[in-house]
HTML snippet that shows the backbone in 3Dmol.js (N, CA, C, O; Angstrom):
<script src="https://3Dmol.org/build/3Dmol-min.js"></script>
<div id="view" style="width:600px;height:400px;position:relative"></div>
<script>
const pdb = `
ATOM      1  N   MET A   1      -3.514   5.554 152.834  1.00  0.00           N
ATOM      2  CA  MET A   1      -4.056   6.944 153.405  1.00  0.00           C
ATOM      3  C   MET A   1      -5.227   6.078 154.327  1.00  0.00           C
ATOM      4  O   MET A   1      -5.794   5.120 153.801  1.00  0.00           O
ATOM      5  N   PRO A   2      -5.500   6.424 155.529  1.00  0.00           N
ATOM      6  CA  PRO A   2      -6.174   5.948 156.602  1.00  0.00           C
ATOM      7  C   PRO A   2      -7.640   6.460 155.959  1.00  0.00           C
ATOM      8  O   PRO A   2      -7.603   7.273 155.035  1.00  0.00           O
ATOM      9  N   ALA A   3      -9.032   5.935 156.502  1.00  0.00           N
ATOM     10  CA  ALA A   3     -10.179   6.051 156.268  1.00  0.00           C
ATOM     11  C   ALA A   3     -10.463   7.520 157.585  1.00  0.00           C
ATOM     12  O   ALA A   3     -10.107   7.520 158.763  1.00  0.00           O
ATOM     13  N   VAL A   4     -11.069   8.419 156.958  1.00  0.00           N
ATOM     14  CA  VAL A   4     -11.686   9.974 157.092  1.00  0.00           C
ATOM     15  C   VAL A   4     -12.834   9.020 158.098  1.00  0.00           C
ATOM     16  O   VAL A   4     -13.628   8.191 157.653  1.00  0.00           O
ATOM     17  N   ALA A   5     -12.658   9.400 159.530  1.00  0.00           N
ATOM     18  CA  ALA A   5     -13.660   9.244 160.857  1.00  0.00           C
ATOM     19  C   ALA A   5     -14.681  10.522 160.104  1.00  0.00           C
ATOM     20  O   ALA A   5     -14.493  11.545 159.447  1.00  0.00           O
ATOM     21  N   ARG A   6     -16.397   9.382 160.913  1.00  0.00           N
ATOM     22  CA  ARG A   6     -17.247  10.349 161.147  1.00  0.00           C
ATOM     23  C   ARG A   6     -17.981  10.174 162.245  1.00  0.00           C
ATOM     24  O   ARG A   6     -17.655   9.364 163.113  1.00  0.00           O
ATOM     25  N   PHE A   7     -19.300  11.093 162.334  1.00  0.00           N
ATOM     26  CA  PHE A   7     -19.914  10.969 163.627  1.00  0.00           C
ATOM     27  C   PHE A   7     -20.206   9.656 163.545  1.00  0.00           C
ATOM     28  O   PHE A   7     -20.285   9.039 162.483  1.00  0.00           O
ATOM     29  N   GLY A   8     -20.384   9.166 164.704  1.00  0.00           N
ATOM     30  CA  GLY A   8     -21.034   7.798 165.336  1.00  0.00           C
ATOM     31  C   GLY A   8     -19.634   6.808 165.159  1.00  0.00           C
ATOM     32  O   GLY A   8     -19.550   5.761 165.801  1.00  0.00           O
ATOM     33  N   ASP A   9     -18.519   7.264 164.196  1.00  0.00           N
ATOM     34  CA  ASP A   9     -17.594   5.876 164.582  1.00  0.00           C
ATOM     35  C   ASP A   9     -17.156   6.126 165.621  1.00  0.00           C
ATOM     36  O   ASP A   9     -17.343   7.156 166.268  1.00  0.00           O
ATOM     37  N   VAL A  10     -16.462   5.129 165.926  1.00  0.00           N
ATOM     38  CA  VAL A  10     -16.114   4.564 167.263  1.00  0.00           C
ATOM     39  C   VAL A  10     -14.578   4.703 167.552  1.00  0.00           C
ATOM     40  O   VAL A  10     -13.698   4.195 166.857  1.00  0.00           O
ATOM     41  N   CYS A  11     -14.341   5.616 168.902  1.00  0.00           N
ATOM     42  CA  CYS A  11     -12.933   5.366 169.063  1.00  0.00           C
ATOM     43  C   CYS A  11     -13.199   5.288 170.767  1.00  0.00           C
ATOM     44  O   CYS A  11     -13.248   6.222 171.567  1.00  0.00           O
ATOM     45  N   GLY A  12     -13.377   3.538 171.049  1.00  0.00           N
ATOM     46  CA  GLY A  12     -13.886   3.740 172.542  1.00  0.00           C
ATOM     47  C   GLY A  12     -15.477   3.617 172.710  1.00  0.00           C
ATOM     48  O   GLY A  12     -16.316   2.740 172.912  1.00  0.00           O
ATOM     49  N   GLY A  13     -15.402   5.073 172.502  1.00  0.00           N
ATOM     50  CA  GLY A  13     -17.224   5.191 172.810  1.00  0.00           C
ATOM     51  C   GLY A  13     -17.757   6.057 171.347  1.00  0.00           C
ATOM     52  O   GLY A  13     -16.837   5.926 170.539  1.00  0.00           O
ATOM     53  N   GLY A  14     -18.747   6.780 170.796  1.00  0.00           N
ATOM     54  CA  GLY A  14     -19.004   7.081 169.381  1.00  0.00           C
ATOM     55  C   GLY A  14     -18.490   8.648 169.447  1.00  0.00           C
ATOM     56  O   GLY A  14     -18.552   9.476 170.355  1.00  0.00           O
ATOM     57  N   ILE A  15     -18.071   8.697 168.398  1.00  0.00           N
ATOM     58  CA  ILE A  15     -17.985   9.828 168.374  1.00  0.00           C
ATOM     59  C   ILE A  15     -19.135  11.257 168.009  1.00  0.00           C
ATOM     60  O   ILE A  15     -19.753  11.440 166.960  1.00  0.00           O
ATOM     61  N   ILE A  16     -19.139  11.956 169.020  1.00  0.00           N
ATOM     62  CA  ILE A  16     -20.671  12.659 169.186  1.00  0.00           C
ATOM     63  C   ILE A  16     -20.223  14.283 168.926  1.00  0.00           C
ATOM     64  O   ILE A  16     -20.475  15.316 169.547  1.00  0.00           O
ATOM     65  N   ALA A  17     -19.647  14.070 168.032  1.00  0.00           N
ATOM     66  CA  ALA A  17     -19.198  16.038 167.326  1.00  0.00           C
ATOM     67  C   ALA A  17     -19.018  15.734 165.816  1.00  0.00           C
ATOM     68  O   ALA A  17     -19.102  14.521 165.625  1.00  0.00           O
ATOM     69  N   GLY A  18     -18.843  16.298 164.912  1.00  0.00           N
ATOM     70  CA  GLY A  18     -18.153  16.449 163.844  1.00  0.00           C
ATOM     71  C   GLY A  18     -18.225  17.539 163.337  1.00  0.00           C
ATOM     72  O   GLY A  18     -19.061  18.296 163.831  1.00  0.00           O
ATOM     73  N   ALA A  19     -17.151  18.198 161.830  1.00  0.00           N
ATOM     74  CA  ALA A  19     -17.967  19.254 161.131  1.00  0.00           C
ATOM     75  C   ALA A  19     -19.338  19.434 160.452  1.00  0.00           C
ATOM     76  O   ALA A  19     -19.748  18.605 159.641  1.00  0.00           O
ATOM     77  N   SER A  20     -20.089  20.607 160.820  1.00  0.00           N
ATOM     78  CA  SER A  20     -21.526  20.423 160.296  1.00  0.00           C
ATOM     79  C   SER A  20     -21.359  20.676 158.751  1.00  0.00           C
ATOM     80  O   SER A  20     -22.004  20.089 157.882  1.00  0.00           O
ATOM     81  N   THR A  21     -20.427  21.605 158.544  1.00  0.00           N
ATOM     82  CA  THR A  21     -20.280  21.418 157.157  1.00  0.00           C
ATOM     83  C   THR A  21     -19.829  20.985 156.230  1.00  0.00           C
ATOM     84  O   THR A  21     -19.996  21.371 155.073  1.00  0.00           O
ATOM     85  N   VAL A  22     -18.957  19.796 156.752  1.00  0.00           N
ATOM     86  CA  VAL A  22     -17.987  18.949 155.790  1.00  0.00           C
ATOM     87  C   VAL A  22     -18.510  17.525 155.931  1.00  0.00           C
ATOM     88  O   VAL A  22     -18.107  16.785 156.828  1.00  0.00           O
ATOM     89  N   LEU A  23     -19.333  17.191 155.110  1.00  0.00           N
ATOM     90  CA  LEU A  23     -19.796  15.641 155.899  1.00  0.00           C
ATOM     91  C   LEU A  23     -19.267  15.040 154.726  1.00  0.00           C
ATOM     92  O   LEU A  23     -19.197  15.627 153.646  1.00  0.00           O
ATOM     93  N   THR A  24     -18.580  12.892 155.100  1.00  0.00           N
ATOM     94  CA  THR A  24     -18.420  12.413 154.888  1.00  0.00           C
ATOM     95  C   THR A  24     -19.347  11.273 154.991  1.00  0.00           C
ATOM     96  O   THR A  24     -19.610  10.657 156.024  1.00  0.00           O
ATOM     97  N   ASN A  25     -20.060  10.944 153.188  1.00  0.00           N
ATOM     98  CA  ASN A  25     -20.458   9.321 153.549  1.00  0.00           C
ATOM     99  C   ASN A  25     -21.841  10.382 154.167  1.00  0.00           C
ATOM    100  O   ASN A  25     -22.543   9.645 154.859  1.00  0.00           O
ATOM    101  N   GLY A  26     -22.400  11.731 154.143  1.00  0.00           N
ATOM    102  CA  GLY A  26     -23.662  11.774 154.701  1.00  0.00           C
ATOM    103  C   GLY A  26     -23.528  12.617 156.150  1.00  0.00           C
ATOM    104  O   GLY A  26     -24.180  13.587 156.538  1.00  0.00           O
ATOM    105  N   ARG A  27     -22.634  12.014 156.684  1.00  0.00           N
ATOM    106  CA  ARG A  27     -22.014  12.336 158.231  1.00  0.00           C
ATOM    107  C   ARG A  27     -21.868  13.175 158.304  1.00  0.00           C
ATOM    108  O   ARG A  27     -22.121  13.769 157.255  1.00  0.00           O
ATOM    109  N   PRO A  28     -21.277  14.231 159.653  1.00  0.00           N
ATOM    110  CA  PRO A  28     -20.533  15.332 159.875  1.00  0.00           C
ATOM    111  C   PRO A  28     -18.917  14.711 160.034  1.00  0.00           C
ATOM    112  O   PRO A  28     -18.665  13.737 160.744  1.00  0.00           O
ATOM    113  N   THR A  29     -18.143  15.272 159.438  1.00  0.00           N
ATOM    114  CA  THR A  29     -16.550  14.895 159.654  1.00  0.00           C
ATOM    115  C   THR A  29     -15.305  15.285 160.655  1.00  0.00           C
ATOM    116  O   THR A  29     -14.666  16.202 161.172  1.00  0.00           O
ATOM    117  N   ALA A  30     -15.480  13.752 160.506  1.00  0.00           N
ATOM    118  CA  ALA A  30     -14.780  14.005 162.776  1.00  0.00           C
ATOM    119  C   ALA A  30     -13.378  14.914 162.436  1.00  0.00           C
ATOM    120  O   ALA A  30     -12.564  14.902 161.512  1.00  0.00           O
ATOM    121  N   GLN A  31     -13.518  15.606 163.524  1.00  0.00           N
ATOM    122  CA  GLN A  31     -11.626  16.988 163.397  1.00  0.00           C
ATOM    123  C   GLN A  31     -11.157  16.416 164.773  1.00  0.00           C
ATOM    124  O   GLN A  31     -11.762  15.665 165.538  1.00  0.00           O
ATOM    125  N   ILE A  32      -9.960  16.956 164.877  1.00  0.00           N
ATOM    126  CA  ILE A  32      -9.258  16.702 166.505  1.00  0.00           C
ATOM    127  C   ILE A  32      -9.875  17.780 167.468  1.00  0.00           C
ATOM    128  O   ILE A  32     -10.241  18.885 167.069  1.00  0.00           O
ATOM    129  N   THR A  33      -9.955  17.362 168.757  1.00  0.00           N
ATOM    130  CA  THR A  33     -10.693  17.611 170.029  1.00  0.00           C
ATOM    131  C   THR A  33     -12.130  17.641 169.878  1.00  0.00           C
ATOM    132  O   THR A  33     -12.586  18.382 170.749  1.00  0.00           O
ATOM    133  N   ASN A  34     -13.312  17.011 168.931  1.00  0.00           N
ATOM    134  CA  ASN A  34     -14.173  16.724 169.246  1.00  0.00           C
ATOM    135  C   ASN A  34     -14.506  15.427 170.132  1.00  0.00           C
ATOM    136  O   ASN A  34     -13.716  14.497 170.292  1.00  0.00           O
ATOM    137  N   ALA A  35     -15.890  15.512 170.726  1.00  0.00           N
ATOM    138  CA  ALA A  35     -15.944  15.082 171.917  1.00  0.00           C
ATOM    139  C   ALA A  35     -16.456  13.412 171.520  1.00  0.00           C
ATOM    140  O   ALA A  35     -16.798  13.161 170.364  1.00  0.00           O
ATOM    141  N   VAL A  36     -16.463  12.674 172.252  1.00  0.00           N
ATOM    142  CA  VAL A  36     -15.799  11.039 172.569  1.00  0.00           C
ATOM    143  C   VAL A  36     -17.604  10.965 173.268  1.00  0.00           C
ATOM    144  O   VAL A  36     -18.108  11.970 173.768  1.00  0.00           O
ATOM    145  N   GLN A  37     -18.254   9.816 173.185  1.00  0.00           N
ATOM    146  CA  GLN A  37     -19.151   9.494 173.926  1.00  0.00           C
ATOM    147  C   GLN A  37     -18.371   8.297 175.631  1.00  0.00           C
ATOM    148  O   GLN A  37     -17.973   7.140 175.769  1.00  0.00           O
ATOM    149  N   GLY A  38     -18.517   9.335 176.398  1.00  0.00           N
ATOM    150  CA  GLY A  38     -18.063   8.655 177.652  1.00  0.00           C
ATOM    151  C   GLY A  38     -18.396   7.197 177.523  1.00  0.00           C
ATOM    152  O   GLY A  38     -19.387   6.832 176.890  1.00  0.00           O
ATOM    153  N   HIS A  39     -17.424   6.205 178.228  1.00  0.00           N
ATOM    154  CA  HIS A  39     -17.241   4.872 178.333  1.00  0.00           C
ATOM    155  C   HIS A  39     -16.583   3.954 179.462  1.00  0.00           C
ATOM    156  O   HIS A  39     -15.982   2.880 179.434  1.00  0.00           O
ATOM    157  N   GLY A  40     -16.955   4.840 180.460  1.00  0.00           N
ATOM    158  CA  GLY A  40     -16.394   4.314 181.858  1.00  0.00           C
ATOM    159  C   GLY A  40     -15.783   5.113 182.133  1.00  0.00           C
ATOM    160  O   GLY A  40     -15.736   6.090 181.385  1.00  0.00           O
ATOM    161  N   ILE A  41     -15.092   5.086 183.226  1.00  0.00           N
ATOM    162  CA  ILE A  41     -14.343   5.679 184.310  1.00  0.00           C
ATOM    163  C   ILE A  41     -13.576   6.894 184.280  1.00  0.00           C
ATOM    164  O   ILE A  41     -13.633   7.368 185.415  1.00  0.00           O
ATOM    165  N   CYS A  42     -13.022   7.482 183.677  1.00  0.00           N
ATOM    166  CA  CYS A  42     -11.710   8.203 183.521  1.00  0.00           C
ATOM    167  C   CYS A  42     -10.351   7.998 183.746  1.00  0.00           C
ATOM    168  O   CYS A  42      -9.712   7.915 184.795  1.00  0.00           O
ATOM    169  N   PRO A  43      -9.967   7.920 182.373  1.00  0.00           N
ATOM    170  CA  PRO A  43      -9.525   8.837 181.364  1.00  0.00           C
ATOM    171  C   PRO A  43     -10.815   8.418 180.740  1.00  0.00           C
ATOM    172  O   PRO A  43     -10.932   9.099 179.721  1.00  0.00           O
ATOM    173  N   HIS A  44     -11.973   7.512 180.886  1.00  0.00           N
ATOM    174  CA  HIS A  44     -13.137   7.033 179.435  1.00  0.00           C
ATOM    175  C   HIS A  44     -14.157   7.673 179.577  1.00  0.00           C
ATOM    176  O   HIS A  44     -14.923   7.845 178.629  1.00  0.00           O
ATOM    177  N   CYS A  45     -14.379   8.140 180.727  1.00  0.00           N
ATOM    178  CA  CYS A  45     -15.216   9.345 180.924  1.00  0.00           C
ATOM    179  C   CYS A  45     -15.729  10.175 180.594  1.00  0.00           C
ATOM    180  O   CYS A  45     -16.951  10.110 180.731  1.00  0.00           O
ATOM    181  N   ALA A  46     -15.097  11.575 179.905  1.00  0.00           N
ATOM    182  CA  ALA A  46     -15.177  12.361 178.964  1.00  0.00           C
ATOM    183  C   ALA A  46     -13.779  12.126 177.924  1.00  0.00           C
ATOM    184  O   ALA A  46     -12.623  12.250 178.326  1.00  0.00           O
ATOM    185  N   PRO A  47     -14.251  11.684 176.209  1.00  0.00           N
ATOM    186  CA  PRO A  47     -12.737  12.241 175.604  1.00  0.00           C
ATOM    187  C   PRO A  47     -12.798  12.624 174.901  1.00  0.00           C
ATOM    188  O   PRO A  47     -13.881  12.811 174.346  1.00  0.00           O
ATOM    189  N   VAL A  48     -11.804  12.962 174.490  1.00  0.00           N
ATOM    190  CA  VAL A  48     -12.159  13.769 173.020  1.00  0.00           C
ATOM    191  C   VAL A  48     -10.980  12.832 172.143  1.00  0.00           C
ATOM    192  O   VAL A  48     -10.079  12.073 172.500  1.00  0.00           O
ATOM    193  N   THR A  49     -11.472  13.292 170.853  1.00  0.00           N
ATOM    194  CA  THR A  49      -9.911  12.585 169.740  1.00  0.00           C
ATOM    195  C   THR A  49      -9.099  13.802 169.864  1.00  0.00           C
ATOM    196  O   THR A  49      -9.430  14.988 169.864  1.00  0.00           O
ATOM    197  N   SER A  50      -8.031  13.266 169.963  1.00  0.00           N
ATOM    198  CA  SER A  50      -6.994  13.730 170.156  1.00  0.00           C
ATOM    199  C   SER A  50      -5.427  13.889 169.280  1.00  0.00           C
ATOM    200  O   SER A  50      -4.359  14.440 169.546  1.00  0.00           O
ATOM    201  N   SER A  51      -5.920  13.136 168.186  1.00  0.00           N
ATOM    202  CA  SER A  51      -4.681  13.216 166.630  1.00  0.00           C
ATOM    203  C   SER A  51      -5.384  13.134 165.725  1.00  0.00           C
ATOM    204  O   SER A  51      -6.485  12.585 165.714  1.00  0.00           O
ATOM    205  N   ALA A  52      -4.714  13.795 164.635  1.00  0.00           N
ATOM    206  CA  ALA A  52      -5.414  13.497 163.096  1.00  0.00           C
ATOM    207  C   ALA A  52      -4.542  13.991 162.056  1.00  0.00           C
ATOM    208  O   ALA A  52      -3.399  14.286 162.404  1.00  0.00           O
ATOM    209  N   SER A  53      -4.805  14.110 161.075  1.00  0.00           N
ATOM    210  CA  SER A  53      -4.114  14.150 159.903  1.00  0.00           C
ATOM    211  C   SER A  53      -3.285  16.099 159.987  1.00  0.00           C
ATOM    212  O   SER A  53      -3.528  17.251 160.347  1.00  0.00           O
ATOM    213  N   SER A  54      -2.324  15.291 159.397  1.00  0.00           N
ATOM    214  CA  SER A  54      -1.283  16.982 159.565  1.00  0.00           C
ATOM    215  C   SER A  54      -1.682  17.870 158.114  1.00  0.00           C
ATOM    216  O   SER A  54      -1.110  18.960 158.087  1.00  0.00           O
ATOM    217  N   THR A  55      -2.215  17.698 157.385  1.00  0.00           N
ATOM    218  CA  THR A  55      -2.746  18.449 155.829  1.00  0.00           C
ATOM    219  C   THR A  55      -3.879  18.295 155.745  1.00  0.00           C
ATOM    220  O   THR A  55      -4.464  19.367 155.896  1.00  0.00           O
ATOM    221  N   VAL A  56      -4.608  17.373 155.552  1.00  0.00           N
ATOM    222  CA  VAL A  56      -6.123  17.706 156.045  1.00  0.00           C
ATOM    223  C   VAL A  56      -7.251  18.331 156.782  1.00  0.00           C
ATOM    224  O   VAL A  56      -7.694  17.784 157.793  1.00  0.00           O
ATOM    225  N   TYR A  57      -7.835  19.662 156.247  1.00  0.00           N
ATOM    226  CA  TYR A  57      -8.737  20.119 157.311  1.00  0.00           C
ATOM    227  C   TYR A  57      -9.849  19.657 156.770  1.00  0.00           C
ATOM    228  O   TYR A  57     -10.125  19.050 155.736  1.00  0.00           O
ATOM    229  N   ALA A  58     -11.026  20.485 158.605  1.00  0.00           N
ATOM    230  CA  ALA A  58     -12.135  20.652 157.335  1.00  0.00           C
ATOM    231  C   ALA A  58     -12.617  21.370 158.846  1.00  0.00           C
ATOM    232  O   ALA A  58     -12.551  21.039 160.030  1.00  0.00           O
ATOM    233  N   GLU A  59     -13.207  22.711 157.960  1.00  0.00           N
ATOM    234  CA  GLU A  59     -13.904  23.729 159.294  1.00  0.00           C
ATOM    235  C   GLU A  59     -12.762  24.394 159.697  1.00  0.00           C
ATOM    236  O   GLU A  59     -12.906  25.283 160.536  1.00  0.00           O
ATOM    237  N   GLY A  60     -11.763  24.173 159.315  1.00  0.00           N
ATOM    238  CA  GLY A  60     -10.223  24.499 160.099  1.00  0.00           C
ATOM    239  C   GLY A  60      -9.406  24.317 160.951  1.00  0.00           C
ATOM    240  O   GLY A  60      -8.493  25.052 161.328  1.00  0.00           O
ATOM    241  N   LEU A  61      -9.846  22.878 161.432  1.00  0.00           N
ATOM    242  CA  LEU A  61      -9.754  21.780 162.148  1.00  0.00           C
ATOM    243  C   LEU A  61      -9.061  20.409 161.663  1.00  0.00           C
ATOM    244  O   LEU A  61      -9.847  19.757 160.975  1.00  0.00           O
ATOM    245  N   PRO A  62      -7.683  19.729 161.848  1.00  0.00           N
ATOM    246  CA  PRO A  62      -7.386  18.973 161.105  1.00  0.00           C
ATOM    247  C   PRO A  62      -8.162  17.850 161.408  1.00  0.00           C
ATOM    248  O   PRO A  62      -8.710  17.856 162.510  1.00  0.00           O
ATOM    249  N   VAL A  63      -8.368  16.655 160.495  1.00  0.00           N
ATOM    250  CA  VAL A  63      -9.496  15.689 160.172  1.00  0.00           C
ATOM    251  C   VAL A  63      -9.429  14.668 160.947  1.00  0.00           C
ATOM    252  O   VAL A  63      -8.249  14.317 160.960  1.00  0.00           O
ATOM    253  N   HIS A  64     -10.000  14.053 161.547  1.00  0.00           N
ATOM    254  CA  HIS A  64      -9.188  12.347 162.694  1.00  0.00           C
ATOM    255  C   HIS A  64      -9.358  11.742 161.902  1.00  0.00           C
ATOM    256  O   HIS A  64      -9.959  12.243 160.951  1.00  0.00           O
ATOM    257  N   ARG A  65      -8.942  10.349 161.823  1.00  0.00           N
ATOM    258  CA  ARG A  65      -8.874   9.355 160.478  1.00  0.00           C
ATOM    259  C   ARG A  65      -9.150   7.927 161.402  1.00  0.00           C
ATOM    260  O   ARG A  65      -9.408   8.118 162.590  1.00  0.00           O
ATOM    261  N   LEU A  66      -9.112   6.644 160.960  1.00  0.00           N
ATOM    262  CA  LEU A  66      -9.091   5.738 161.910  1.00  0.00           C
ATOM    263  C   LEU A  66      -7.999   5.473 161.773  1.00  0.00           C
ATOM    264  O   LEU A  66      -7.412   5.424 160.692  1.00  0.00           O
ATOM    265  N   THR A  67      -7.269   5.127 163.488  1.00  0.00           N
ATOM    266  CA  THR A  67      -6.701   3.902 163.890  1.00  0.00           C
ATOM    267  C   THR A  67      -5.381   5.733 164.492  1.00  0.00           C
ATOM    268  O   THR A  67      -4.193   5.774 164.813  1.00  0.00           O
ATOM    269  N   ASP A  68      -6.677   7.092 164.334  1.00  0.00           N
ATOM    270  CA  ASP A  68      -6.431   8.193 165.161  1.00  0.00           C
ATOM    271  C   ASP A  68      -6.059   8.343 166.544  1.00  0.00           C
ATOM    272  O   ASP A  68      -6.535   7.231 166.774  1.00  0.00           O
ATOM    273  N   ALA A  69      -5.701   8.655 167.511  1.00  0.00           N
ATOM    274  CA  ALA A  69      -5.884   8.416 168.677  1.00  0.00           C
ATOM    275  C   ALA A  69      -7.103  10.009 169.213  1.00  0.00           C
ATOM    276  O   ALA A  69      -7.324  11.162 168.842  1.00  0.00           O
ATOM    277  N   CYS A  70      -7.678   8.792 170.529  1.00  0.00           N
ATOM    278  CA  CYS A  70      -8.352   9.304 171.238  1.00  0.00           C
ATOM    279  C   CYS A  70      -7.640  10.117 173.069  1.00  0.00           C
ATOM    280  O   CYS A  70      -6.586   9.830 173.636  1.00  0.00           O
ATOM    281  N   SER A  71      -8.389  10.815 173.376  1.00  0.00           N
ATOM    282  CA  SER A  71      -7.744  11.393 174.668  1.00  0.00           C
ATOM    283  C   SER A  71      -7.740   9.857 175.929  1.00  0.00           C
ATOM    284  O   SER A  71      -7.088   9.661 176.955  1.00  0.00           O
ATOM    285  N   CYS A  72      -8.438   9.307 175.451  1.00  0.00           N
ATOM    286  CA  CYS A  72      -8.961   7.889 176.777  1.00  0.00           C
ATOM    287  C   CYS A  72      -7.857   7.199 176.744  1.00  0.00           C
ATOM    288  O   CYS A  72      -7.331   6.874 177.808  1.00  0.00           O
ATOM    289  N   GLY A  73      -7.318   6.857 175.575  1.00  0.00           N
ATOM    290  CA  GLY A  73      -6.017   5.618 175.142  1.00  0.00           C
ATOM    291  C   GLY A  73      -6.384   4.850 173.974  1.00  0.00           C
ATOM    292  O   GLY A  73      -5.572   4.019 173.566  1.00  0.00           O
ATOM    293  N   HIS A  74      -7.710   5.034 173.255  1.00  0.00           N
ATOM    294  CA  HIS A  74      -8.109   4.330 172.160  1.00  0.00           C
ATOM    295  C   HIS A  74      -8.057   5.070 171.187  1.00  0.00           C
ATOM    296  O   HIS A  74      -8.213   6.288 171.104  1.00  0.00           O
ATOM    297  N   SER A  75      -7.725   3.948 170.077  1.00  0.00           N
ATOM    298  CA  SER A  75      -7.671   4.507 168.766  1.00  0.00           C
ATOM    299  C   SER A  75      -9.146   4.532 167.856  1.00  0.00           C
ATOM    300  O   SER A  75     -10.117   3.836 168.156  1.00  0.00           O
ATOM    301  N   THR A  76      -9.106   5.388 166.800  1.00  0.00           N
ATOM    302  CA  THR A  76     -10.805   5.023 166.495  1.00  0.00           C
ATOM    303  C   THR A  76     -10.585   4.088 165.024  1.00  0.00           C
ATOM    304  O   THR A  76      -9.830   4.186 164.056  1.00  0.00           O
ATOM    305  N   SER A  77     -11.882   2.966 165.511  1.00  0.00           N
ATOM    306  CA  SER A  77     -11.654   1.776 165.138  1.00  0.00           C
ATOM    307  C   SER A  77     -12.312   1.668 164.086  1.00  0.00           C
ATOM    308  O   SER A  77     -12.446   0.550 163.590  1.00  0.00           O
ATOM    309  N   SER A  78     -13.050   3.126 163.311  1.00  0.00           N
ATOM    310  CA  SER A  78     -14.000   2.168 162.099  1.00  0.00           C
ATOM    311  C   SER A  78     -14.095   3.879 161.446  1.00  0.00           C
ATOM    312  O   SER A  78     -13.927   4.787 162.260  1.00  0.00           O
ATOM    313  N   GLY A  79     -14.350   4.208 160.056  1.00  0.00           N
ATOM    314  CA  GLY A  79     -14.397   4.822 159.520  1.00  0.00           C
ATOM    315  C   GLY A  79     -15.384   4.862 157.898  1.00  0.00           C
ATOM    316  O   GLY A  79     -16.359   4.151 157.655  1.00  0.00           O
ATOM    317  N   SER A  80     -14.724   5.976 156.914  1.00  0.00           N
ATOM    318  CA  SER A  80     -15.579   6.242 156.025  1.00  0.00           C
ATOM    319  C   SER A  80     -15.135   4.430 155.352  1.00  0.00           C
ATOM    320  O   SER A  80     -14.157   3.862 155.839  1.00  0.00           O
ATOM    321  N   PRO A  81     -16.105   3.625 154.081  1.00  0.00           N
ATOM    322  CA  PRO A  81     -15.317   3.103 153.663  1.00  0.00           C
ATOM    323  C   PRO A  81     -14.689   2.983 152.258  1.00  0.00           C
ATOM    324  O   PRO A  81     -14.322   1.976 151.651  1.00  0.00           O
ATOM    325  N   ASN A  82     -14.654   4.955 151.727  1.00  0.00           N
ATOM    326  CA  ASN A  82     -14.081   4.877 150.367  1.00  0.00           C
ATOM    327  C   ASN A  82     -13.924   6.516 150.198  1.00  0.00           C
ATOM    328  O   ASN A  82     -13.934   6.929 149.038  1.00  0.00           O
ATOM    329  N   VAL A  83     -13.744   7.725 151.538  1.00  0.00           N
ATOM    330  CA  VAL A  83     -12.963   8.180 151.520  1.00  0.00           C
ATOM    331  C   VAL A  83     -11.481   8.614 152.799  1.00  0.00           C
ATOM    332  O   VAL A  83     -11.491   8.934 153.988  1.00  0.00           O
ATOM    333  N   ASN A  84     -10.388   8.410 151.799  1.00  0.00           N
ATOM    334  CA  ASN A  84      -9.447   8.641 152.933  1.00  0.00           C
ATOM    335  C   ASN A  84      -8.820   9.591 153.060  1.00  0.00           C
ATOM    336  O   ASN A  84      -9.104  10.339 152.125  1.00  0.00           O
ATOM    337  N   ALA A  85      -7.896  10.153 153.874  1.00  0.00           N
ATOM    338  CA  ALA A  85      -7.203  11.201 154.468  1.00  0.00           C
ATOM    339  C   ALA A  85      -6.251  10.860 154.449  1.00  0.00           C
ATOM    340  O   ALA A  85      -6.077   9.951 155.261  1.00  0.00           O
ATOM    341  N   GLY A  86      -4.747  11.326 153.455  1.00  0.00           N
ATOM    342  CA  GLY A  86      -3.126  11.485 154.225  1.00  0.00           C
ATOM    343  C   GLY A  86      -2.357  12.396 155.218  1.00  0.00           C
ATOM    344  O   GLY A  86      -3.115  13.289 155.596  1.00  0.00           O
ATOM    345  N   GLY A  87      -1.313  12.479 155.692  1.00  0.00           N
ATOM    346  CA  GLY A  87      -1.053  13.255 156.456  1.00  0.00           C
ATOM    347  C   GLY A  87      -0.213  13.225 157.591  1.00  0.00           C
ATOM    348  O   GLY A  87      -0.086  14.229 158.292  1.00  0.00           O
TER     349      GLY A  87
END
`;
const viewer = $3Dmol.createViewer("view");
viewer.addModel(pdb, "pdb");
viewer.setStyle({}, {cartoon: {color: "spectrum"}});
viewer.zoomTo();
viewer.render();
</script>
């Protein structure tokens, strides 16, 4: 199972949003459609997380994980060292 991504984990740029009431290692849990810090010209200018677990949710949205995609074409390259999510 892939590691759960969190606020500050990297998908080209840092994930800059997350579930404020569901924390993973003390940080907001990343969900599908969360904003990612812009890191170049479009499509890298305003990316969002675009894939996630089909079975694990935080605040009603699917949880984004290590290797899940972002709209800019990057995949998330960092995540929790000890919390995983299937699906």
